[in-house]
C-alpha positions as CSV (number, residue, x, y, z in Angstrom):
1,M,-5.0,3.8,2.9
2,R,-5.5,0.8,4.8
3,A,-4.4,-2.7,3.0
4,T,-7.8,-3.7,1.4
5,S,-8.2,-7.2,-0.5
6,D,-8.0,-5.1,-3.9
7,T,-4.6,-4.1,-3.0
8,H,-3.2,-7.1,-2.4
9,E,-4.7,-8.0,-5.6
10,T,-2.9,-5.7,-7.5
11,L,0.3,-5.7,-5.9
12,Y,0.3,-9.8,-6.1
13,A,-0.8,-9.7,-9.9
14,L,1.9,-7.3,-10.3
15,A,4.3,-9.5,-8.7
16,Q,2.9,-12.2,-11.1
17,R,3.6,-10.9,-14.3
18,V,7.4,-9.5,-12.4
19,G,8.2,-13.2,-12.4
20,A,6.4,-14.2,-16.0
21,C,9.1,-11.5,-17.1
22,L,12.4,-12.8,-15.4
23,I,11.2,-16.6,-15.4
24,Q,10.9,-15.4,-19.9
25,H,14.5,-13.8,-19.7
26,E,16.0,-16.3,-17.3
27,L,16.8,-13.5,-14.9
28,M,17.3,-13.7,-10.4
29,L,16.1,-10.5,-8.6
30,V,17.6,-9.3,-5.9
31,T,15.9,-6.3,-3.9
32,A,17.9,-3.6,-1.9
33,E,14.9,-2.0,0.5
34,S,14.5,0.8,3.4
35,C,11.5,3.0,3.6
36,T,9.2,-0.4,2.6
37,G,11.0,-2.2,5.5
38,G,10.4,-5.5,3.1
39,W,7.2,-5.6,1.6
40,L,8.7,-5.4,-1.2
41,S,10.5,-9.0,-1.1
42,Q,6.5,-10.1,1.0
43,V,4.8,-9.3,-2.4
44,I,7.4,-10.9,-4.1
45,T,7.5,-14.5,-1.6
46,S,3.5,-14.5,-1.8
47,V,3.8,-15.7,-5.6
48,P,4.5,-19.2,-5.4
49,G,7.2,-20.4,-7.2
50,S,9.2,-17.1,-6.6
51,S,12.3,-19.1,-6.0
52,S,12.4,-19.1,-9.8
53,W,13.0,-15.5,-10.0
54,Y,13.7,-14.2,-6.6
55,E,17.0,-14.3,-6.0
56,R,17.3,-12.4,-2.2
57,G,16.3,-9.1,-0.4
58,F,18.2,-6.9,1.8
59,I,16.6,-4.7,4.3
60,T,18.9,-1.8,5.2
61,Y,16.7,0.8,7.1
62,S,19.4,2.2,9.1
63,N,22.2,4.3,7.5
64,L,24.9,1.8,9.0
65,S,23.3,-1.6,7.4
66,K,23.4,0.5,4.2
67,Q,27.3,0.7,4.5
68,E,27.9,-2.9,5.8
69,M,25.1,-5.0,4.1
70,L,25.2,-3.2,0.2
71,G,29.0,-1.4,0.6
72,V,27.3,2.3,0.5
73,Q,29.6,4.6,1.4
74,F,30.0,6.7,4.4
75,A,30.9,9.6,2.5
76,T,27.8,9.5,0.1
77,L,25.3,9.3,3.3
78,A,27.5,12.4,4.6
79,Q,27.1,14.2,1.1
80,Y,24.1,13.2,-0.1
81,G,22.1,11.7,2.7
82,A,20.2,7.8,2.8
83,V,17.4,9.2,0.5
84,S,19.1,10.3,-2.3
85,S,20.0,8.9,-6.1
86,Q,23.5,8.3,-4.8
87,T,22.6,6.3,-2.1
88,A,19.6,4.4,-4.0
89,Q,22.4,3.8,-7.3
90,E,24.7,2.2,-4.6
91,M,22.1,0.3,-2.9
92,V,21.1,-1.3,-5.7
93,L,24.8,-1.8,-7.1
94,G,26.1,-3.6,-3.7
95,A,23.1,-6.1,-3.7
96,L,24.0,-7.1,-7.6
97,N,27.4,-7.4,-6.1
98,R,26.4,-9.2,-3.1
99,S,24.1,-11.7,-5.1
100,H,23.7,-14.1,-7.4
101,A,20.9,-12.2,-9.2
102,Q,21.0,-10.4,-12.4
103,I,18.5,-7.8,-12.5
104,G,18.1,-5.5,-9.2
105,V,15.7,-2.4,-7.5
106,S,17.0,-0.4,-4.9
107,I,14.4,1.6,-2.8
108,T,14.8,4.6,0.1
109,G,12.3,7.6,0.7
110,I,10.5,9.5,3.6
111,A,7.3,7.5,4.1
112,G,6.7,10.2,7.2
113,P,4.8,10.9,8.8
114,D,8.3,12.9,10.3
115,G,11.0,13.6,8.6
116,G,10.8,15.5,5.7
117,T,12.4,18.5,5.2
118,V,12.1,21.3,2.5
119,N,14.0,19.7,0.1
120,K,13.3,16.2,1.0
121,P,9.3,16.1,1.9
122,V,7.6,12.9,3.5
123,G,6.7,11.3,0.3
124,M,10.0,12.0,-1.3
125,V,11.0,8.0,-2.6
126,C,14.2,6.6,-4.5
127,F,14.8,4.1,-6.9
128,A,17.3,2.7,-9.1
129,W,17.2,-0.4,-11.0
130,T,19.7,-2.0,-13.4
131,T,20.9,-5.0,-14.4
132,K,24.2,-6.9,-14.3
133,T,25.4,-5.6,-17.8
134,G,23.5,-2.5,-18.0
135,C,23.2,1.3,-16.4
136,V,21.5,2.6,-13.7
137,Q,18.3,3.4,-14.3
138,Q,16.6,6.1,-11.6
139,E,13.3,7.4,-11.0
140,I,12.7,10.0,-7.6
141,Y,8.7,10.3,-7.0
142,H,7.2,11.8,-4.5
143,Y,3.9,10.6,-3.5
144,Q,1.0,11.9,-1.4
145,G,-0.9,9.9,1.5
146,D,-0.2,8.5,4.4
147,R,3.0,6.2,5.0
148,E,1.0,2.9,4.3
149,A,0.2,4.7,0.4
150,I,3.9,5.9,0.1
151,R,5.1,2.3,0.6
152,H,2.1,1.3,-1.1
153,Q,2.9,3.0,-4.1
154,A,6.6,2.9,-3.9
155,V,6.3,-0.9,-4.2
156,I,4.2,-0.4,-7.2
157,T,6.5,1.9,-8.8
158,A,9.8,-0.9,-8.0
159,L,7.9,-3.4,-9.8
160,N,6.8,-1.1,-12.7
161,G,10.1,-0.1,-13.7
162,I,11.4,-4.4,-13.1
163,L,8.6,-4.6,-16.1
164,M,10.1,-2.1,-18.2
165,L,13.8,-3.2,-17.6
166,T,12.9,-6.5,-18.5
167,S,11.3,-5.4,-21.3
168,N,14.0,-3.5,-22.7
169,I,15.7,-6.6,-23.0
170,S,17.1,-8.7,-25.4
171,V,20.1,-10.3,-24.2
172,I,22.4,-10.0,-20.7
173,V,24.9,-12.5,-20.2
């Protein structure tokens, strides 16, 4: 999959919707990205005025950066690996704890073309979403396609997850 103007327009429109929901609920967002390498942050910051609802982003590609920047435990990485629900959860909680945001999302996965295993194939991406006062919601997806297609689908999933989470919020203190 090659990025096209339709791809960019779709992502931009989705990011605009996320921004509108966050503004409506007076929330700030933090992101923690690994396999998407900042693509989610780029899409969000392409929306004018996103500084009113996007607090910051962490790009933690290496295990060491996940530990240093987000507080992911060495034991979690050793036992479950960087691509796991457990790591995604620690990433999002660490991002929230190291920011002024009230809602967060994390993404960690294997975009390929290499790096996959039988248990964790190329295309496996783990997500976690949470609010400061809520429980962590997690999903694991198995995407098809090349590296760009997998990363693109992950950005869409992350944005849609934020929309789902904000649609269920009545009041966050």
